[in-house]
Each structure stands twice: as structure tokens, then as C-alpha cells.
SEBARO-686377 format. One record per residue (C-alpha): x, y, z; residue number from 1; residue in three letters. Coordinates in steps of 0.1 Angstrom, whole numbers, plus 5000, padded with zeros to 4 digits. Each point is the difference from the previous one (the first is absolute). Layout:
N
<<X, Y, Z>, NUM, 'ALA'>
...
end
This chain:
355
<<4999, 5000, 4999>, 1, 'MET'>
<<5017, 5033, 4993>, 2, 'THR'>
<<5002, 5026, 5025>, 3, 'GLU'>
<<4987, 5029, 4978>, 4, 'ILE'>
<<4975, 5027, 5008>, 5, 'GLU'>
<<4965, 4993, 4983>, 6, 'THR'>
<<4983, 5030, 4987>, 7, 'ARG'>
<<4961, 4999, 5002>, 8, 'PRO'>
<<4977, 5008, 4970>, 9, 'GLY'>
<<5010, 4999, 4963>, 10, 'LYS'>
<<5033, 5015, 5003>, 11, 'GLY'>
<<4990, 5030, 5020>, 12, 'ARG'>
<<5012, 5010, 5035>, 13, 'LEU'>
<<4976, 4998, 5028>, 14, 'ALA'>
<<5000, 5034, 5009>, 15, 'HIS'>
<<5009, 5017, 4968>, 16, 'ALA'>
<<4978, 5025, 4983>, 17, 'PRO'>
<<4977, 4990, 4970>, 18, 'ALA'>
<<5023, 5016, 4974>, 19, 'ASP'>
<<5033, 4983, 5014>, 20, 'HIS'>
<<5019, 4982, 4973>, 21, 'PRO'>
<<4994, 4961, 5004>, 22, 'PRO'>
<<5028, 4984, 5018>, 23, 'VAL'>
<<5010, 4963, 4992>, 24, 'LYS'>
<<5003, 4974, 5029>, 25, 'PRO'>
<<5033, 5000, 5015>, 26, 'ALA'>
<<5026, 4973, 4987>, 27, 'ARG'>
<<5035, 4988, 5005>, 28, 'ILE'>
<<5020, 5001, 4968>, 29, 'GLY'>
<<5030, 4977, 4992>, 30, 'VAL'>
<<5019, 5014, 4972>, 31, 'LEU'>
<<5027, 4975, 4982>, 32, 'VAL'>
<<5027, 5017, 4982>, 33, 'ALA'>
<<5022, 4986, 4970>, 34, 'ASN'>
<<5027, 5013, 4980>, 35, 'LEU'>
<<4980, 5008, 4970>, 36, 'GLY'>
<<4997, 4993, 4963>, 37, 'THR'>
<<4996, 5018, 4967>, 38, 'PRO'>
<<4965, 5003, 4986>, 39, 'ASP'>
<<5012, 4987, 4967>, 40, 'ALA'>
<<5031, 4989, 4980>, 41, 'THR'>
<<5001, 5030, 4974>, 42, 'ASP'>
<<5028, 5025, 5003>, 43, 'TYR'>
<<4980, 5030, 5017>, 44, 'TRP'>
<<4986, 4976, 5027>, 45, 'SER'>
<<5033, 4986, 5007>, 46, 'MET'>
<<5016, 5034, 5000>, 47, 'ARG'>
<<4972, 5012, 5025>, 48, 'ARG'>
<<5006, 4972, 5023>, 49, 'TYR'>
<<5038, 5002, 4999>, 50, 'LEU'>
<<5001, 5038, 5005>, 51, 'ASN'>
<<4980, 4996, 5032>, 52, 'GLU'>
<<5021, 4971, 5011>, 53, 'PHE'>
<<5033, 5013, 4992>, 54, 'LEU'>
<<4993, 5035, 5011>, 55, 'SER'>
<<4994, 4987, 5035>, 56, 'ASP'>
<<5028, 5013, 5024>, 57, 'LYS'>
<<4996, 4968, 5022>, 58, 'ARG'>
<<5010, 4981, 4969>, 59, 'VAL'>
<<5025, 5021, 4985>, 60, 'ILE'>
<<5015, 5027, 5023>, 61, 'ASP'>
<<5022, 5018, 4976>, 62, 'ILE'>
<<4995, 5037, 5001>, 63, 'PRO'>
<<4974, 5011, 4974>, 64, 'ASN'>
<<5023, 5024, 4982>, 65, 'TRP'>
<<5021, 4972, 4991>, 66, 'LYS'>
<<4975, 4970, 4996>, 67, 'TRP'>
<<4970, 5016, 4981>, 68, 'GLN'>
<<5018, 5011, 4970>, 69, 'PRO'>
<<5014, 4965, 4998>, 70, 'LEU'>
<<4966, 4984, 5006>, 71, 'LEU'>
<<4979, 5021, 4977>, 72, 'GLN'>
<<5023, 5005, 4972>, 73, 'LEU'>
<<5018, 4965, 4997>, 74, 'ILE'>
<<4986, 4972, 5022>, 75, 'ILE'>
<<4962, 5009, 4993>, 76, 'LEU'>
<<5006, 5003, 4964>, 77, 'SER'>
<<5014, 4965, 4998>, 78, 'LYS'>
<<4989, 4979, 5028>, 79, 'ARG'>
<<4961, 5001, 4994>, 80, 'PRO'>
<<5008, 4980, 4969>, 81, 'PHE'>
<<5020, 4972, 5017>, 82, 'THR'>
<<4979, 4999, 5032>, 83, 'SER'>
<<4967, 4998, 4977>, 84, 'GLY'>
<<5016, 4971, 4981>, 85, 'ALA'>
<<5006, 4982, 5032>, 86, 'ASN'>
<<4968, 5007, 5014>, 87, 'TYR'>
<<4983, 4986, 4967>, 88, 'LYS'>
<<5017, 4967, 5006>, 89, 'LEU'>
<<4981, 4995, 5033>, 90, 'ILE'>
<<4969, 5021, 4995>, 91, 'TRP'>
<<4965, 4986, 5008>, 92, 'ASN'>
<<4985, 5004, 4965>, 93, 'LYS'>
<<4966, 4987, 5012>, 94, 'GLU'>
<<4996, 5027, 5029>, 95, 'ALA'>
<<5022, 5025, 4981>, 96, 'ASN'>
<<5021, 5006, 5030>, 97, 'GLU'>
<<5033, 4991, 5017>, 98, 'SER'>
<<5003, 4969, 5021>, 99, 'PRO'>
<<5007, 5020, 5031>, 100, 'LEU'>
<<4965, 5015, 4993>, 101, 'MET'>
<<4984, 4966, 4997>, 102, 'THR'>
<<5015, 4985, 5030>, 103, 'ILE'>
<<4994, 5030, 5022>, 104, 'THR'>
<<4963, 4999, 4992>, 105, 'LYS'>
<<4999, 4965, 5007>, 106, 'GLN'>
<<5018, 5003, 5033>, 107, 'GLN'>
<<4978, 5028, 5010>, 108, 'VAL'>
<<4966, 4980, 4991>, 109, 'ALA'>
<<5012, 4974, 5023>, 110, 'LYS'>
<<5010, 5024, 5027>, 111, 'LEU'>
<<4964, 5016, 4997>, 112, 'ARG'>
<<4984, 4966, 5003>, 113, 'ALA'>
<<5021, 4991, 5030>, 114, 'ALA'>
<<4994, 5034, 5017>, 115, 'ALA'>
<<4962, 4997, 4993>, 116, 'ALA'>
<<5000, 4965, 5016>, 117, 'GLU'>
<<5019, 5011, 5030>, 118, 'THR'>
<<4986, 5035, 5007>, 119, 'TRP'>
<<4967, 5004, 4977>, 120, 'GLY'>
<<4995, 5031, 4978>, 121, 'ASP'>
<<5018, 5025, 5024>, 122, 'GLY'>
<<5033, 4996, 4983>, 123, 'VAL'>
<<5007, 5011, 4966>, 124, 'GLN'>
<<5029, 4986, 4981>, 125, 'VAL'>
<<5015, 5022, 4972>, 126, 'GLU'>
<<5033, 5000, 4980>, 127, 'PHE'>
<<5022, 5029, 4986>, 128, 'CYS'>
<<5033, 5001, 4979>, 129, 'MET'>
<<5028, 5022, 5010>, 130, 'ARG'>
<<5006, 5008, 4964>, 131, 'TYR'>
<<4975, 4999, 4973>, 132, 'GLY'>
<<4962, 4992, 5007>, 133, 'ASN'>
<<4980, 4997, 5023>, 134, 'PRO'>
<<5020, 5029, 5015>, 135, 'SER'>
<<5003, 5001, 5039>, 136, 'THR'>
<<4983, 5033, 5001>, 137, 'ARG'>
<<4968, 4991, 4980>, 138, 'SER'>
<<4995, 4969, 5021>, 139, 'VAL'>
<<5005, 5017, 5032>, 140, 'VAL'>
<<4975, 5027, 4989>, 141, 'ALA'>
<<4975, 4971, 4990>, 142, 'ARG'>
<<5002, 4983, 5033>, 143, 'MET'>
<<4994, 5031, 5020>, 144, 'VAL'>
<<4970, 5008, 4980>, 145, 'ALA'>
<<4988, 4963, 5007>, 146, 'ASP'>
<<5002, 5009, 5037>, 147, 'GLY'>
<<5035, 4985, 5009>, 148, 'CYS'>
<<5008, 5019, 5033>, 149, 'GLU'>
<<5029, 4978, 5006>, 150, 'LYS'>
<<5025, 4986, 4974>, 151, 'ILE'>
<<5027, 4974, 5004>, 152, 'LEU'>
<<5024, 5003, 4972>, 153, 'PHE'>
<<5020, 4969, 4989>, 154, 'LEU'>
<<5030, 5003, 4978>, 155, 'PRO'>
<<5004, 4965, 4983>, 156, 'LEU'>
<<5038, 4999, 5006>, 157, 'TYR'>
<<5010, 4973, 5026>, 158, 'PRO'>
<<5034, 5017, 5005>, 159, 'GLN'>
<<5002, 5038, 5008>, 160, 'TYR'>
<<5018, 5024, 4977>, 161, 'SER'>
<<5000, 5036, 4995>, 162, 'GLY'>
<<4996, 4993, 4962>, 163, 'ALA'>
<<4968, 4980, 5004>, 164, 'THR'>
<<4984, 5000, 5034>, 165, 'SER'>
<<5010, 5036, 5009>, 166, 'ALA'>
<<4989, 5017, 4967>, 167, 'THR'>
<<4967, 4979, 5002>, 168, 'ALA'>
<<4994, 5017, 5034>, 169, 'ASN'>
<<5009, 5033, 4985>, 170, 'ASP'>
<<4972, 4998, 4975>, 171, 'ALA'>
<<4975, 4990, 5027>, 172, 'PHE'>
<<5010, 5031, 5022>, 173, 'PHE'>
<<4999, 5022, 4971>, 174, 'LYS'>
<<4965, 4985, 4992>, 175, 'ALA'>
<<4986, 5010, 5033>, 176, 'LEU'>
<<5013, 5034, 4996>, 177, 'MET'>
<<4972, 5003, 4970>, 178, 'SER'>
<<4970, 4990, 5020>, 179, 'VAL'>
<<4980, 5024, 5022>, 180, 'LYS'>
<<4991, 4974, 5027>, 181, 'ARG'>
<<5031, 4980, 5006>, 182, 'GLN'>
<<4995, 4965, 5013>, 183, 'PRO'>
<<5018, 4985, 5029>, 184, 'THR'>
<<5030, 4983, 4983>, 185, 'ALA'>
<<5024, 4970, 5008>, 186, 'ARG'>
<<5028, 4987, 4979>, 187, 'VAL'>
<<5007, 4961, 5002>, 188, 'ALA'>
<<5037, 4994, 5006>, 189, 'ALA'>
<<5019, 4976, 4978>, 190, 'GLU'>
<<4995, 4963, 5007>, 191, 'TYR'>
<<5033, 4983, 4988>, 192, 'PHE'>
<<5005, 4977, 5029>, 193, 'GLU'>
<<4963, 4994, 5008>, 194, 'GLN'>
<<4994, 4961, 5003>, 195, 'PRO'>
<<4971, 4996, 4979>, 196, 'SER'>
<<5018, 5019, 4971>, 197, 'TYR'>
<<5032, 4977, 5004>, 198, 'ILE'>
<<4976, 4969, 5002>, 199, 'ASP'>
<<4983, 5012, 4966>, 200, 'ALA'>
<<5034, 5004, 4985>, 201, 'LEU'>
<<5010, 4967, 5011>, 202, 'ALA'>
<<4969, 4983, 4987>, 203, 'GLN'>
<<5006, 5015, 4967>, 204, 'SER'>
<<5036, 4985, 4999>, 205, 'VAL'>
<<4987, 4966, 5011>, 206, 'GLU'>
<<4972, 4999, 4974>, 207, 'ARG'>
<<5025, 5009, 4972>, 208, 'ALA'>
<<5025, 4976, 5011>, 209, 'TYR'>
<<4976, 4971, 5004>, 210, 'SER'>
<<4993, 5004, 4963>, 211, 'GLY'>
<<5036, 4998, 4987>, 212, 'LEU'>
<<5018, 4969, 4988>, 213, 'PRO'>
<<5033, 5013, 5013>, 214, 'THR'>
<<5004, 5020, 5030>, 215, 'ARG'>
<<5019, 5033, 4995>, 216, 'PRO'>
<<5036, 5003, 5012>, 217, 'ASP'>
<<4991, 5036, 5016>, 218, 'VAL'>
<<4971, 5021, 5004>, 219, 'LEU'>
<<5008, 5036, 4992>, 220, 'VAL'>
<<4976, 5027, 5018>, 221, 'ALA'>
<<5003, 5028, 4977>, 222, 'SER'>
<<4989, 5036, 5015>, 223, 'TYR'>
<<4997, 5032, 4982>, 224, 'HIS'>
<<5031, 5018, 5004>, 225, 'GLY'>
<<5009, 5035, 5012>, 226, 'MET'>
<<5031, 5023, 5000>, 227, 'PRO'>
<<5024, 4986, 5028>, 228, 'LYS'>
<<5003, 5037, 5011>, 229, 'ARG'>
<<4963, 4999, 5013>, 230, 'TYR'>
<<5010, 4970, 5022>, 231, 'LEU'>
<<5029, 5022, 5014>, 232, 'MET'>
<<4976, 5028, 5006>, 233, 'GLU'>
<<4978, 4979, 5023>, 234, 'GLY'>
<<4974, 4982, 4978>, 235, 'ASP'>
<<4993, 4967, 5013>, 236, 'PRO'>
<<4991, 4982, 4972>, 237, 'TYR'>
<<5031, 4980, 4993>, 238, 'HIS'>
<<4999, 4986, 5035>, 239, 'CYS'>
<<4965, 4991, 5000>, 240, 'GLN'>
<<5004, 4980, 4966>, 241, 'CYS'>
<<5029, 4981, 5015>, 242, 'GLN'>
<<4978, 4991, 5029>, 243, 'LYS'>
<<4971, 4989, 4979>, 244, 'THR'>
<<5023, 4977, 4981>, 245, 'SER'>
<<5013, 4986, 5033>, 246, 'ARG'>
<<4964, 4995, 5014>, 247, 'LEU'>
<<4990, 4983, 4968>, 248, 'LEU'>
<<5028, 4978, 5004>, 249, 'ARG'>
<<4993, 4989, 5035>, 250, 'GLU'>
<<4964, 4997, 4993>, 251, 'ARG'>
<<5009, 4975, 4972>, 252, 'LEU'>
<<5025, 4980, 5023>, 253, 'GLY'>
<<5029, 5008, 4976>, 254, 'TRP'>
<<5036, 5001, 5007>, 255, 'ALA'>
<<5020, 5031, 4998>, 256, 'PRO'>
<<5009, 5011, 4965>, 257, 'GLY'>
<<4971, 4984, 4983>, 258, 'SER'>
<<4984, 5034, 4992>, 259, 'ILE'>
<<5020, 5029, 4985>, 260, 'ASP'>
<<4989, 5035, 5004>, 261, 'THR'>
<<5005, 5025, 4970>, 262, 'SER'>
<<4986, 5030, 4985>, 263, 'PHE'>
<<4987, 5008, 4965>, 264, 'GLN'>
<<4989, 5031, 4979>, 265, 'SER'>
<<5031, 5021, 5003>, 266, 'VAL'>
<<4996, 5033, 4985>, 267, 'PHE'>
<<5027, 5026, 4991>, 268, 'GLY'>
<<5038, 5002, 5007>, 269, 'ARG'>
<<5000, 4999, 5039>, 270, 'GLU'>
<<5008, 4970, 5020>, 271, 'GLU'>
<<4969, 4980, 5012>, 272, 'TRP'>
<<4996, 4974, 5025>, 273, 'LEU'>
<<5018, 4968, 4990>, 274, 'LYS'>
<<5001, 4973, 4986>, 275, 'PRO'>
<<4982, 5011, 4970>, 276, 'TYR'>
<<4976, 4972, 4990>, 277, 'THR'>
<<5008, 5000, 4963>, 278, 'VAL'>
<<5036, 4994, 5009>, 279, 'GLU'>
<<4996, 4978, 5027>, 280, 'HIS'>
<<4977, 4974, 4983>, 281, 'VAL'>
<<5029, 4999, 4973>, 282, 'ALA'>
<<5026, 4996, 5025>, 283, 'ALA'>
<<4982, 4970, 5016>, 284, 'LEU'>
<<4996, 4984, 4965>, 285, 'ALA'>
<<5038, 5003, 4994>, 286, 'ARG'>
<<5006, 4986, 5035>, 287, 'ALA'>
<<4980, 4968, 4990>, 288, 'GLY'>
<<4966, 5009, 5014>, 289, 'LYS'>
<<4981, 4990, 4971>, 290, 'LYS'>
<<4966, 4997, 5013>, 291, 'ASN'>
<<4985, 5031, 5022>, 292, 'ILE'>
<<4968, 5015, 5009>, 293, 'ALA'>
<<4993, 5036, 5006>, 294, 'VAL'>
<<4975, 5017, 5023>, 295, 'ILE'>
<<4990, 5036, 5004>, 296, 'SER'>
<<4989, 5007, 5037>, 297, 'PRO'>
<<5001, 5038, 4998>, 298, 'ALA'>
<<4972, 4998, 4974>, 299, 'PHE'>
<<4964, 4995, 5012>, 300, 'ALA'>
<<4989, 4996, 4964>, 301, 'ALA'>
<<5016, 4990, 4967>, 302, 'ASP'>
<<5007, 5029, 4979>, 303, 'CYS'>
<<5027, 5010, 4972>, 304, 'ILE'>
<<5030, 4994, 5023>, 305, 'GLU'>
<<4990, 4964, 5006>, 306, 'THR'>
<<4981, 4990, 4968>, 307, 'LEU'>
<<5024, 5017, 4976>, 308, 'GLU'>
<<5033, 5006, 5018>, 309, 'GLU'>
<<5003, 4969, 5020>, 310, 'ILE'>
<<4985, 4977, 4977>, 311, 'LYS'>
<<5017, 5017, 4969>, 312, 'GLY'>
<<5032, 5017, 5006>, 313, 'GLU'>
<<5011, 4982, 5031>, 314, 'ILE'>
<<4991, 4967, 4988>, 315, 'ARG'>
<<5018, 5006, 4967>, 316, 'HIS'>
<<5031, 5009, 5020>, 317, 'ALA'>
<<4998, 4970, 5019>, 318, 'PHE'>
<<4996, 4977, 4969>, 319, 'GLU'>
<<5028, 5020, 4981>, 320, 'ALA'>
<<5024, 4991, 5028>, 321, 'ALA'>
<<4992, 4964, 4996>, 322, 'GLY'>
<<4969, 4995, 5022>, 323, 'GLY'>
<<4976, 4973, 4991>, 324, 'GLU'>
<<4969, 5003, 5022>, 325, 'THR'>
<<4988, 5033, 5012>, 326, 'PHE'>
<<4967, 5000, 5020>, 327, 'THR'>
<<4981, 5031, 5009>, 328, 'TYR'>
<<4978, 4998, 5029>, 329, 'ILE'>
<<4971, 5025, 4997>, 330, 'PRO'>
<<4993, 5028, 5025>, 331, 'CYS'>
<<4974, 4994, 5027>, 332, 'LEU'>
<<4975, 5018, 4980>, 333, 'ASN'>
<<4964, 4991, 5011>, 334, 'ASP'>
<<5010, 4967, 5016>, 335, 'ASP'>
<<4977, 4993, 5029>, 336, 'ASP'>
<<5030, 4998, 5023>, 337, 'ALA'>
<<5011, 5034, 4990>, 338, 'HIS'>
<<4965, 5016, 5004>, 339, 'ILE'>
<<4999, 4984, 5034>, 340, 'ALA'>
<<5032, 5015, 5009>, 341, 'ALA'>
<<4989, 5035, 4988>, 342, 'LEU'>
<<4967, 4997, 5019>, 343, 'MET'>
<<5020, 4993, 5031>, 344, 'GLU'>
<<5020, 5031, 4993>, 345, 'VAL'>
<<4966, 5019, 4996>, 346, 'VAL'>
<<4985, 4985, 5031>, 347, 'ALA'>
<<5031, 5010, 5022>, 348, 'ASP'>
<<4999, 5035, 4986>, 349, 'ASN'>
<<4962, 5005, 5007>, 350, 'LEU'>
<<5004, 4992, 5036>, 351, 'ALA'>
<<4982, 5025, 5021>, 352, 'GLY'>
<<4978, 5010, 4970>, 353, 'TRP'>
<<4980, 4968, 4998>, 354, 'ILE'>
<<4988, 4976, 5026>, 355, 'LYS'>
end
């Protein structure tokens, strides 16, 4: 039973004058946030998306006077073509949207159903994207208009990083600045060491391994990379990734050294967290590890970095170096164990708002 004020009448306050605007019943909102996606694969759609993404100071913290001319005149003149071509390889043509959008919708549909079963209709579950549509600002405005007087904001990033969790939070706080009646707000913390999340990862590995004729020599846990400088400046992401890998190994009951941690999606000339996945898998093949599996614990949903980069560029690097069997283990996506883990995060963070 949700601990929410019930307003009498048809959306009218008990003591309001007759000409008072209708007020919707109070609700609690849960707003799930993912990275984002272009609306389409054409040049201008890709350019709009990349411009928003690469102009984010949390992502690229180079001074504007130095970065923006390079971005606007060179990078955004070429990269929308190559990125668009990569997105076309994985695009959900039936729904005319990216896989990230499709999977996020599926996740939220299951979260809605679980929330309704647990708390009734007093909890409204929505999703937004940090970059692209639906924007954080538009969804927050809609939730407030729907009567959400309390909103829990949940970034779908198991490990915290300034370039992911923090910028999503920034967008949420900015969205609150644009509404007249601000809701009470909470932000869910990262959940990289939550037992139910680790268990969901372990179950996905066990399922994948049970269907393989040959057990992989090593499991590579590939996380999205970031500049090493961010780690030195206090970002906890690297440490949380390492702990996720260790907890996963311990949950599986494997010996030390059976899971390698690496980082992908390097951008620019600056040194990033190492080892780089694309180089690491090639080194494994040259060292005689001919059969490997790769998992992506930092991604809540399969996206361009997993479906195109890991299954494309990284796989090709492994095979070109002499590797024989490359197994990609999908992200948790809308797996029931993943939804249960996310519901646990939601329930923990709604404590005091809901009985």
C-alpha cells in the first residue's frame, strides 16, 4: 500500500474554490535514465546526438575555446557518417529505433508491471535519456503534470562515473529547475556490489557457459573506458569495476585469474584506463588463449558499444591474432533476475515514501 495523500473528488482539493484548476492525485515517480540514442541513422540525426553527447563537459572536459572548433568543424563533419553506418548494422528496423531504445522500453515495461504488483497504481515508472529523446526535462515535466510529488531518479549505471552517473544527475537537477512546483527528489546510488546484481551477472555467465561445447579459457569483463586522469582526480569508476569483477568471480566460485578486467571505447590521444579490451583480447590469443568469452557488466542494456564494438571490432582483433572461439555474453537487458535486482534498488530507495 503506497503511503500517498489521497485527494477527494475528481481531482479537486477539498477546500479549493470552484474555479481552482484541477489537481491530480499525488503519486510517487520512478524515473529510470539511460545514456541515449540517436533518433535515426541519417547524418543530421547522428550529428545532433553526437553534438549533445560530445559537448557535455562531464564527457569531454577540454576548454570550449579549444574543443568546440575541433568538434564542430572536423569531428562532426565526418563522424556522423561513420557512426551512422555502425548504427545501421544493429538498428531495429522493425521498430525503427536503436536496440538501446527497444531494450530500455522492455526493461521499463517489466519494472512498471512489478511496481504495480507491489505498490498498486500509486507509483509511476518512466524512462528518459541523457542525450537524445525522450529528454530528461520533458519526462520530468510530464511526471510533475501527472501528479508526481516525489521522484526517485535511477541512472542505469551499476558503477559510478562522472561521465555517466553524474551527468545524468546533472540533467535531472536542471530539469527540476524548469518546473514551478518541484517534487521531492532522491537519486539512487550506484549498485555495483549489490548481491542481486552480481547474482544476475553470474546467472548470465552460467547460462552462456552451459550451452558451449568448449569452456572458454578466460572470461573478459569489458567495461567502458575513461581517461586515466579521471581516476587520479577521484572518480571511483575504476575501483568499482575491479570490485564487480572480483565479486562476480567469487560468486561463480572461480579461481583468481579466471576473469580479466579491461576497458573499451577509447577516444582521443589521452591515456585511458588499461588494459584496452581490443589490445587485450589480441594478446590473449597470441598467448595461446584460443577460446574466450566477453561480458559487459557496466552496460545495463546492449547498445552500440556491445553489439557493434565488442561483437565487431574486438572480436575481429581476437580472431586476427589467432583466436578461434569468441563468445559474447549479452547484457542483462530485461532478464528477470536483472529486473528483480533493479526493483530491489527501487524499493530500498523508496523507503520512508512507501509502506
